[in-house]
C-alpha positions in Angstrom: -0.2 0.2 0.2 1.5 3.5 -1.0 1.3 6.7 1.5 -1.6 9.2 1.0 0.6 11.6 -0.6 -0.1 9.6 -4.1 -2.5 9.5 -6.2 -4.9 6.1 -4.3 -8.8 6.9 -5.6 -10.8 3.1 -5.7 -10.0 1.2 -8.5 -13.2 1.6 -10.7 -14.4 -0.5 -13.7 -15.3 1.0 -16.7 -19.5 1.7 -17.0 -20.5 -0.9 -19.7 -22.8 0.3 -22.0 -26.5 -0.2 -22.3 -27.3 -3.3 -25.1 -30.2 -5.2 -26.1 -32.3 -6.2 -23.7 -32.1 -9.7 -24.8 -28.5 -9.2 -24.6 -27.8 -7.7 -21.6 -29.4 -10.2 -19.6 -26.9 -12.9 -20.4 -25.9 -14.9 -17.8 -21.9 -13.7 -16.4 -19.6 -16.7 -15.1 -18.8 -16.6 -11.7 -17.9 -19.7 -9.4 -20.8 -20.5 -6.6 -17.6 -19.8 -4.4 -16.9 -16.2 -5.8 -18.2 -15.0 -2.4 -16.0 -17.0 0.2 -12.8 -15.8 -2.2 -13.6 -12.0 -2.2 -14.3 -12.5 1.7 -10.9 -14.5 2.1 -9.1 -12.1 -0.1 -10.2 -8.9 1.7 -9.6 -10.2 4.9 -5.7 -11.0 4.3 -5.7 -7.4 2.4 -7.0 -6.0 5.9 -4.1 -8.0 7.5 -1.7 -6.7 5.2 -2.8 -3.5 5.7 -2.6 -3.9 9.7 1.0 -5.1 9.4 1.9 -1.9 6.9 0.2 0.3 9.9 1.8 -1.0 12.8 5.3 -0.3 10.9 4.7 3.2 9.9 3.2 4.2 13.2 1.8 7.4 13.8 3.8 8.9 10.6 0.3 8.9 8.2 -2.9 10.9 8.6 -4.3 8.1 6.7 -3.6 4.7 7.6 -3.6 1.3 4.9 -6.5 0.3 7.2 -8.6 3.3 6.4 -7.7 3.2 2.7 -8.5 -0.7 2.4 -12.1 0.5 4.2 -12.4 3.2 1.9 -11.4 1.0 -1.3 -14.0 -1.7 0.5 -16.7 0.5 0.5 -16.2 1.8 -2.8 -16.5 -1.5 -3.9 -19.3 -1.7 -1.7 -21.5 1.4 -3.6 -20.5 0.0 -6.9 -21.6 -3.9 -6.6 -25.4 -2.3 -4.9 -25.4 0.0 -8.0 -24.8 -2.7 -10.5 -27.1 -4.5 -8.5 -30.2 -1.8 -9.0 -28.9 -1.3 -12.4 -29.7 -5.1 -13.1 -32.9 -4.8 -11.2 -34.0 -2.1 -13.5 -32.8 -3.3 -16.4 -34.8 -7.4 -16.2 -37.9 -5.3 -15.0 -38.0 -3.8 -18.4 -37.1 -6.7 -19.9 -39.6 -8.5 -17.8 -42.2 -5.9 -19.2 -41.1 -6.6 -22.4 -41.7 -10.2 -22.3 -45.2 -9.8 -20.5 -46.4 -7.2 -22.9 -45.4 -9.5 -25.8 -46.9 -12.5 -24.1 -50.3 -10.4 -24.3 -50.2 -9.5 -27.2 -48.9 -13.1 -29.3 -51.5 -14.9 -27.3 -54.8 -12.3 -28.0 -53.2 -12.5 -31.8 -53.2 -16.3 -31.5 -57.1 -16.1 -30.3 -58.1 -13.9 -32.9 -57.0 -15.4 -35.6 -58.3 -19.1 -34.0 -61.4 -17.0 -33.8 -60.9 -16.0 -37.8 -59.7 -19.5 -38.7 -63.2 -21.1 -37.6 -65.0 -18.5 -39.4 -63.4 -18.7 -42.7 -63.6 -22.5 -42.6 -67.4 -22.0 -42.0 -68.3 -19.6 -44.7 -65.9 -22.2 -47.0 -68.3 -24.9 -46.2 -71.6 -22.6 -46.7 -69.7 -21.5 -49.9 -69.0 -24.8 -51.2 -72.8 -26.2 -50.5 -74.1 -22.9 -52.3 -72.2 -24.0 -55.1 -73.0 -27.7 -54.6 -77.0 -26.7 -54.7 -76.7 -24.5 -57.3 -75.2 -26.6 -59.6 -77.8 -29.1 -59.0 -80.7 -26.4 -59.6 -79.0 -25.3 -63.0 -78.6 -28.8 -64.1 -82.9 -28.4 -63.2 -83.0 -25.8 -65.8 -81.0 -27.2 -68.0 -82.9 -30.5 -68.2 -86.6 -28.2 -68.2 -85.3 -26.3 -71.0 -84.1 -29.4 -72.9 -87.8 -31.0 -72.3 -89.4 -27.7 -73.4 -87.2 -27.0 -76.0 -88.1 -31.1 -77.5 -92.4 -30.2 -76.7 -91.6 -27.0 -79.0 -90.4 -29.5 -81.9 -92.9 -31.5 -81.3 -95.9 -29.3 -81.1 -94.7 -27.7 -84.0 -94.1 -31.1 -86.1 -98.0 -32.0 -85.1 -99.3 -28.2 -85.8 -97.2 -28.4 -88.8 -99.2 -32.3 -90.0 -102.8 -30.5 -88.6 -102.1 -27.6 -90.9 -100.9 -29.9 -94.1 -104.2 -32.1 -93.6 -106.0 -28.6 -93.0 -105.3 -27.3 -96.2 -105.8 -30.7 -98.3 -109.3 -31.2 -96.4 -110.3 -27.8 -97.0 -109.1 -27.6 -100.7 -111.2 -30.9 -101.5 -114.4 -29.1 -99.9 -113.8 -25.8 -101.2 -113.4 -27.7 -104.6 -115.9 -29.5 -104.0 -118.4 -26.9 -103.0 -117.4 -25.1 -106.0 -118.3 -27.8 -108.7 -121.5 -28.4 -106.7 -122.4 -24.9 -107.2 -121.7 -25.1 -111.0 -123.8 -28.2 -111.4 -126.3 -27.6 -109.6 -126.5 -24.4 -112.0 -126.3 -26.4 -114.8 -129.2 -29.0 -114.1 -131.5 -26.1 -113.2 -131.2 -25.2 -116.9 -133.9 -26.1 -119.3 -133.3 -29.3 -121.4 -133.2 -27.4 -124.1 -130.4 -24.9 -122.6 -127.9 -27.8 -121.4 -125.0 -28.3 -123.6 -122.5 -31.3 -123.8 -120.2 -28.8 -122.3 -122.4 -27.4 -119.5 -122.8 -31.3 -118.6 -119.5 -31.9 -118.3 -119.3 -29.8 -115.2 -122.0 -32.8 -113.6 -119.6 -35.6 -115.0 -116.7 -34.0 -113.1 -118.4 -34.3 -109.8 -118.1 -38.3 -110.3 -113.9 -37.5 -109.8 -114.3 -35.9 -106.3 -113.1 -38.0 -103.6 -115.7 -36.4 -101.1 -119.1 -37.5 -103.3 -120.8 -40.1 -102.0 -120.8 -43.2 -103.6 -124.8 -43.1 -103.8 -124.7 -39.7 -105.4 -122.3 -40.5 -108.4 -123.9 -43.8 -109.3 -127.5 -41.5 -109.7 -125.1 -38.8 -111.7 -123.8 -41.6 -114.0 -128.2 -42.9 -114.4 -128.8 -39.3 -115.3 -125.9 -38.3 -117.2 -126.6 -42.0 -119.3 -129.8 -40.1 -120.5 -129.9 -38.0 -124.1 -131.5 -34.5 -123.6 -132.0 -33.9 -127.2 -134.2 -37.4 -127.1 -136.1 -36.3 -124.1 -137.5 -33.5 -125.9 -139.2 -35.9 -129.0 -140.4 -38.2 -127.0 -144.2 -38.3 -125.2 -145.1 -35.8 -122.8 -144.7 -38.4 -119.6 -141.0 -39.4 -121.0 -140.1 -35.8 -120.5 -142.0 -34.7 -117.7 -140.0 -38.5 -115.8 -136.4 -36.9 -117.4 -137.5 -33.5 -115.7 -138.4 -35.2 -112.7 -135.0 -37.2 -112.5 -133.0 -33.5 -113.0 -134.7 -32.5 -110.0 -133.9 -35.5 -107.8 -129.9 -34.8 -108.6 -130.4 -31.5 -107.9 -132.0 -31.9 -104.7 -129.0 -34.4 -103.8 -126.9 -32.0 -104.8 -128.1 -29.2 -103.0 -128.0 -31.7 -99.8 -124.6 -32.4 -100.4 -123.5 -28.4 -101.0 -124.9 -27.5 -97.5 -123.5 -30.4 -96.0 -120.1 -29.8 -97.1 -120.4 -26.0 -96.6 -121.4 -27.0 -93.1 -118.4 -29.2 -93.0 -115.9 -26.8 -94.5 -116.8 -23.9 -91.8 -116.3 -26.4 -89.4 -113.2 -27.6 -90.9 -112.4 -23.9 -90.5 -113.1 -23.4 -86.8 -111.7 -26.6 -86.0 -108.1 -24.8 -87.9 -108.4 -21.5 -86.2 -108.9 -23.2 -82.5 -106.5 -25.8 -83.5 -103.8 -22.8 -84.0 -105.0 -20.7 -81.4 -103.9 -23.8 -79.2 -100.7 -23.8 -80.5 -100.1 -20.5 -80.2 -100.7 -19.9 -76.8 -98.4 -23.7 -75.9 -95.8 -21.8 -78.1 -96.5 -18.7 -75.7 -96.4 -20.5 -72.5 -93.5 -23.0 -73.4 -91.3 -19.7 -74.9 -92.3 -17.6 -71.8 -91.1 -20.5 -69.6 -88.0 -21.3 -71.4 -87.0 -17.5 -71.1 -87.4 -17.8 -67.3 -85.3 -21.1 -66.8 -83.0 -19.4 -68.8 -82.5 -15.8 -67.2 -83.1 -18.1 -63.6 -80.1 -20.5 -64.8 -77.8 -17.7 -65.9 -78.6 -16.0 -63.0 -77.6 -19.0 -60.8 -74.6 -19.7 -62.6 -73.1 -15.9 -61.8 -74.1 -16.4 -58.5 -72.3 -20.2 -58.3 -69.2 -18.3 -59.8 -69.0 -16.0 -57.3 -69.4 -18.1 -54.4 -66.8 -20.1 -55.7 -64.4 -17.1 -56.0 -65.3 -16.5 -52.5 -64.7 -19.7 -51.3 -61.0 -19.4 -52.9 -60.4 -16.0 -51.5 -60.8 -17.5 -48.0 -59.0 -20.7 -48.5 -56.2 -18.4 -49.6 -56.8 -15.9 -46.5 -57.2 -19.2 -44.6 -53.8 -20.4 -45.5 -52.3 -16.9 -44.5 -53.8 -16.9 -41.3 -52.9 -20.6 -40.6 -49.3 -19.6 -41.6 -49.4 -16.0 -39.3 -51.1 -18.0 -36.5 -48.5 -21.0 -36.9 -45.6 -17.9 -36.9 -46.7 -16.6 -33.9 -47.0 -19.4 -31.9 -43.5 -20.4 -32.3 -42.5 -17.1 -31.6 -44.6 -17.0 -28.6 -43.1 -20.5 -27.4 -39.4 -19.0 -28.1 -39.8 -16.0 -26.0 -41.5 -17.6 -23.0 -38.7 -20.0 -23.1 -35.9 -17.5 -23.5 -37.7 -15.1 -20.7 -38.2 -18.1 -18.5 -33.9 -18.5 -18.8 -33.3 -15.2 -18.4 -35.1 -14.9 -15.1 -33.4 -18.2 -13.7 -30.1 -16.1 -14.7 -31.0 -12.7 -13.2 -32.3 -14.8 -10.1 -28.7 -16.4 -10.3 -26.8 -13.1 -10.5 -28.9 -11.4 -7.6 -28.0 -14.4 -5.1 -24.3 -13.7 -6.1 -24.3 -9.6 -6.1 -26.2 -9.9 -2.6 -23.5 -12.9 -1.7 -20.5 -10.2 -2.8 -22.6 -7.5 -0.8 -22.7 -9.5 2.2 -19.3 -10.0 2.4 -17.6 -6.6 1.6 -19.8 -5.5 4.7 -18.5 -7.9 6.8 -15.3 -7.3 6.0 -15.5 -3.5 6.0 -17.4 -4.3 9.7 
């Protein structure tokens, strides 16, 4: 130990700079018996100081013992200060651990809730898309059936129209021929020419004229009207009577054909009206089904897109949650380790301070 004239300020270690929270809590290697070794060293130092004081006697105002006590007091103050600084530093780090743990647990809980919602939405979109797929298939089937009905009804209508046209033509030709034949037969015998009687003969070629009527016409035409004028009055009267009979038959046929043609025209009109109404109804059904099918196809596409979007969001949310869980697990382990190291260091510093205090005493 040197004399007080020389500078003997207590030796102080350089102040450590603050580092990041995670690194400042790094454990400091120290043997378990460091407090005992420190006590032994202080006792040896004190013994040496007492021996030196005995040798110097009263020559010095500040004795070596006092100098050692000053040194130990400085070490004591520094140890308490560092112990306190470490407590403050660890408190900040522990606050960081607690706050981050709360934040990560909240984020994980929110992610779990969001994942459940996303999964439910995805299942709903899948179910909706499946239902719309079935409904679209039903619309396609209905439209196909209705188009088939349209085609079948149109084919039937075309056949009915062709039958009507042919039958109407037959009736019209028959009515016209009967009217001409009746006009010829109503003329006097001497006014009838062979050309005019051809109108009567033409009736035999018509399909609607009954066979009995055709037979009567044949019998009538077999008589020669010229001879009928030269024969006696009774024979002429018989010829005229037969002519009137033919006229009566033809007039009945004429009335019958006109009535039947009128009924045929009414049936055709009703048939055409029924066909038009059917086509209008089927067309409306096809248009409605086509519109609904288009809307459902569009809705299905939107649901599938929403499903794809939420599946992507589900993947991202799951990845983020897993990363948070790993971070939380690592943080928990690190914080627990640093807390254990802190307790060990605090215990060591307390033992060192206690040893110094005993040495001072």
